[in-house]
C-alpha positions in Angstrom: -15.3 1.2 -21.0 -13.6 3.4 -18.2 -10.4 2.2 -16.3 -12.9 1.2 -13.3 -15.1 -0.9 -15.6 -12.5 -3.7 -16.6 -13.3 -5.8 -13.7 -10.7 -7.6 -11.4 -8.6 -9.4 -14.0 -7.6 -6.2 -16.2 -5.9 -2.9 -15.6 -5.8 0.0 -18.0 -3.6 3.1 -16.9 -4.8 5.1 -19.7 -7.9 5.3 -21.4 -7.5 5.6 -25.2 -10.9 5.2 -26.6 -9.7 6.0 -30.1 -7.1 3.7 -30.1 -6.7 1.7 -33.1 -5.1 -1.5 -31.3 -5.0 -2.8 -28.0 -1.9 -4.3 -26.3 -2.5 -7.0 -23.6 0.3 -7.7 -21.3 0.7 -10.9 -19.1 3.2 -10.5 -16.3 6.1 -13.0 -15.0 5.8 -15.2 -11.9 5.3 -12.9 -9.1 4.7 -10.0 -11.2 1.6 -8.0 -11.3 -0.2 -5.6 -13.8 2.1 -2.8 -12.5 5.0 -4.3 -14.1 3.8 -3.0 -17.5 2.6 0.6 -16.1 5.9 2.3 -17.6 5.4 1.0 -20.9 2.1 3.2 -21.4 4.0 6.7 -22.1 6.2 4.7 -24.6 3.1 3.9 -26.6 1.7 6.1 -29.5 -1.9 7.4 -29.0 -3.1 4.7 -31.5 -2.2 1.9 -28.9 -4.0 1.2 -25.6 -2.4 -1.0 -23.0 -4.3 -3.5 -20.9 -2.4 -5.6 -18.4 -3.7 -8.7 -16.8 -3.8 -8.6 -12.9 -3.3 -11.9 -11.2 -5.0 -12.3 -7.8 -2.8 -12.1 -4.6 -0.7 -9.2 -5.2 -0.7 -5.1 -5.7 -4.5 -4.2 -5.6 -5.7 -7.7 -5.5 -3.8 -8.7 -2.5 -6.8 -10.1 -0.5 -7.8 -12.1 -3.2 -7.6 -15.9 -3.5 -4.8 -17.3 -5.3 -5.2 -19.3 -8.4 -2.6 -22.3 -9.0 -4.0 -24.0 -11.9 -3.7 -22.9 -15.4 -7.0 -23.9 -16.8 -8.8 -22.2 -14.0 -6.4 -18.8 -14.3 -6.9 -18.8 -18.1 -10.5 -19.1 -18.1 -11.1 -16.1 -16.0 -8.8 -14.2 -17.8 -10.3 -15.2 -21.2 -13.7 -14.1 -20.0 -12.5 -10.8 -19.2 -10.5 -10.2 -22.3 -13.2 -11.6 -24.5 -15.6 -8.7 -23.3 -13.0 -5.9 -24.5 -12.0 -7.4 -28.0 -13.8 -4.8 -30.2 -10.4 -4.1 -32.3 -7.4 -5.5 -33.3 -5.1 -6.6 -30.5 -1.6 -7.8 -29.5 -0.7 -10.0 -26.7 2.6 -9.9 -24.9 3.6 -12.3 -22.0 7.1 -12.5 -20.2 8.4 -15.8 -18.6 5.4 -17.4 -17.0 3.4 -14.9 -18.7 4.4 -16.3 -22.0 2.6 -19.6 -21.3 -0.4 -17.7 -19.7 -0.7 -15.6 -22.8 -0.5 -18.6 -25.0 -2.9 -20.7 -23.3 -5.3 -17.7 -23.1 -5.0 -17.1 -26.9 -6.0 -20.6 -27.4 -9.0 -20.4 -25.1 -10.2 -17.2 -26.8 -10.0 -18.9 -30.2 -12.3 -21.6 -28.8 -14.7 -18.9 -27.9 -14.8 -17.7 -31.3 -12.6 -14.4 -30.6 -10.3 -13.4 -33.5 -6.5 -14.2 -33.0 -4.4 -11.2 -32.1 -2.3 -9.6 -34.8 0.9 -10.8 -33.1 1.6 -12.9 -30.2 4.8 -11.8 -28.6 6.4 -14.3 -25.9 9.5 -13.6 -23.8 12.0 -15.4 -21.7 10.4 -18.9 -22.0 10.5 -22.0 -24.2 7.7 -22.9 -26.1 4.7 -24.9 -24.1 5.7 -28.8 -24.3 9.4 -27.9 -24.2 9.5 -27.2 -20.5 8.8 -30.1 -18.0 7.9 -29.2 -14.7 10.1 -28.1 -11.8 10.4 -28.1 -8.1 11.1 -24.5 -7.0 7.5 -24.3 -5.5 8.5 -27.2 -3.2 11.6 -25.5 -1.7 11.8 -23.8 1.6 11.8 -19.9 1.4 15.4 -19.7 1.3 15.4 -21.7 -1.8 12.8 -19.8 -3.4 14.6 -16.7 -2.5 17.7 -18.2 -4.2 15.9 -18.9 -7.3 14.6 -15.3 -7.5 18.3 -14.1 -7.1 19.3 -16.3 -9.8 16.9 -14.7 -12.3 17.1 -11.2 -10.9 14.3 -8.8 -11.2 13.4 -8.8 -7.3 14.5 -6.1 -5.2 17.0 -7.1 -2.5 15.2 -4.8 0.0 12.0 -6.7 -0.6 13.8 -10.0 0.4 15.6 -8.3 3.3 12.4 -7.5 5.2 11.0 -10.6 7.0 7.2 -9.3 6.8 7.4 -8.3 3.1 9.2 -11.3 2.2 6.6 -13.7 3.5 3.8 -11.7 1.7 5.9 -11.7 -1.6 6.7 -15.4 -1.3 3.1 -16.3 -0.8 2.3 -15.5 -4.5 5.6 -16.3 -5.8 5.3 -19.8 -4.8 1.9 -19.8 -5.8 3.0 -18.7 -9.5 5.8 -21.3 -9.5 3.3 -24.0 -8.4 1.0 -23.0 -11.5 3.5 -22.8 -14.2 5.8 -25.9 -12.8 2.7 -28.0 -12.8 1.2 -26.6 -16.2 1.0 -28.9 -19.0 0.0 -27.6 -22.4 -3.7 -28.3 -23.6 -3.6 -30.2 -26.7 -4.7 -27.9 -29.5 -4.1 -27.0 -33.2 -1.4 -24.4 -33.9 -2.4 -20.9 -34.0 -2.3 -18.9 -37.3 -1.1 -15.7 -36.0 2.7 -14.5 -36.4 4.6 -15.1 -33.2 7.6 -12.9 -32.1 10.1 -14.4 -29.4 12.0 -11.8 -27.4 14.7 -12.8 -25.2 17.8 -11.6 -23.3 21.2 -12.8 -24.8 22.4 -13.9 -21.3 19.0 -15.4 -20.3 19.6 -18.8 -18.7 15.9 -19.7 -19.2 16.0 -19.2 -23.0 18.5 -20.1 -25.6 18.4 -18.9 -29.1 17.9 -22.6 -30.0 14.8 -22.9 -27.7 13.3 -19.6 -28.9 12.8 -21.1 -32.3 10.9 -24.1 -30.8 7.8 -21.6 -30.7 7.6 -22.3 -34.6 5.6 -25.2 -33.7 2.9 -23.2 -32.0 1.8 -21.6 -35.3 1.3 -21.8 -39.1 2.2 -18.2 -39.1 5.4 -16.2 -39.2 8.1 -16.8 -36.3 10.3 -13.7 -35.7 13.1 -14.2 -33.0 14.7 -10.9 -31.3 17.6 -11.0 -28.9 18.3 -8.0 -26.5 21.5 -7.3 -24.4 20.5 -8.5 -20.9 19.4 -11.5 -18.6 16.0 -12.8 -17.7 14.8 -9.5 -17.0 16.3 -7.6 -20.0 12.9 -6.0 -20.8 13.5 -3.6 -17.7 16.5 -1.8 -19.0 15.5 -2.4 -22.6 12.1 -1.0 -22.1 12.3 1.4 -24.9 13.5 -1.1 -27.5 11.1 -3.8 -26.6 8.0 -1.4 -27.0 9.6 0.1 -30.1 9.7 -3.8 -31.4 6.1 -4.4 -30.7 4.9 -1.1 -32.2 7.0 -1.8 -35.1 4.9 -4.9 -35.9 1.8 -2.9 -36.7 0.7 -1.9 -39.8 2.0 1.6 -40.2 -1.8 2.7 -40.8 -2.6 1.3 -37.1 0.2 2.4 -35.7 -0.2 6.2 -36.7 -4.0 6.7 -37.0 -6.5 5.8 -34.3 -9.9 4.5 -35.6 -12.3 1.8 -34.7 -12.3 -1.7 -35.8 -15.2 -2.3 -38.3 -17.8 -4.6 -36.8 -18.4 -8.1 -38.3 -21.9 -9.8 -38.7 
């Protein structure tokens, strides 16, 4: 699988065919696969980064938007199922946490093994968030929400043409996550790590522990300095936390995943 053969839904910035593990990353609302590009150089050779690319942004700007969680995860899970030939980890931030969780549930229904770890960041557990109205606000209201959370360059919002283009898919993503209701499903068995910024208005320490209901496995909560987008200045610490969850053998020595009957 070269970087050009993963299809429209997945991006790989450095092909590591001998990697022991894949790290699958799901961006936040308004984010694209490029959000995680800087992580690639921080990973050991034994870990290959694959990032989900939602339509309507970056190199998929002309593709039709998807504002329904079931439709989105069906497409993403189908793409991921084709590349699961070794152990893998899943990381999602904010909206990406919900998309990641629903995708892992769907993959399990397909008979795909669960990830070694599910990392969720900056969002309460499914079922602990009940909708929202940001997607119904006018452009100024939408920009105000982006300003509250940070993570969007003021220069982008100051340029009327660029702002219009960006708000198109940002509004779509807010519609998707604010109308999302979790699919009834049995708890996962994989361990779940919840990552948060200490000053994040979207996820308190108490809310982070709500993710315990999504798994029968271990729950680990980590708090980093920063706000909702703590993972930008804390990039190295976040990547180190993820890699630190790997079996030391998998982290150090690239090898294949034995096939199963």
